[in-house]
C-alpha positions, 0 to 999 in steps of 0.5 A: 798369481791371478790372486796377486794381480787382483790384489795389486789392481785393487790396491792401485785402484783404491789408492787412485780413488783416495788420491782423487778424493783428497785432491777434490776435497783439497780443491773444494776446501781451498775454494771454500776458504777463498770464497769465505775470505773474499766475502768477509773482507770489506773496505777497512773501516777507518775512524779518526778520533781527536784527543787533545794532549791535555786530556791525557794529562794526569793530576800529578807531579813527581811523587804526588797525585791528587787524592792520595792520602796523607799517609801515602804522601808522607810515605814518599819520604820527601815531605818536610814534617810536620806540616802546618795548618789546622784541618788542611795541612800544607807541607814543603818538599825537601830539596825543592824550593817552592814545591809544596803539597796541600792535604785535606783530612777528608780528601787527601792531597788537594793541591800540588805546587810544582818546583821552580823548574817544574812544568806541565806536560804541555811545557807551561812553567815558571817564565812562560808567557800568558800567550804561550800558556793559552796556546798550550791550553786554549781553555785558560781563563785569566782572573786577576793575578792568576790563570786557571785551566779547568781539566775536569775535576781538577785544574791548573792554576798559574800564578802570574807575575805581570804577563808571565807564569810565576808558579804552577799549581795542580788543584782539586776542584771544589775542595774546602782547603784554602789556597786551592 
């Protein structure tokens, strides 16, 4: 019987020692984590970046984007074929009065004329006053019967009728095609 008691005492002592080790490691581990978390957390860094809505606008409208190839433009299925012109080809768009696409044989789509009901993402379209267009696009420059907004490699050209926008074009800058 003495052997059984001894085994029981050893088991209890071993379990107690194990419990002390587990609790100690748990407390030490939690303290270590807490210390690491507290030392790693600083004041959140706040950064404000101002991006004008216009810088997010894409040189595209409807099915078309500047730079797409003639084959891609034709594949939309909305161009009235054949286009007219030598070198650069001007296409009308089915069902859209005033809408058109100008395609260069080397640069792809270099001009898009929006339909009468079309407008830029900033809301400039047919009938918009020059003042309202300038409010939407502060870099707008009036040059005779048109107003131009440089957008970095491309531009909006607003054809004017007096002090109002009569048509909106999206044009690639620096192209050799007439009309863009």
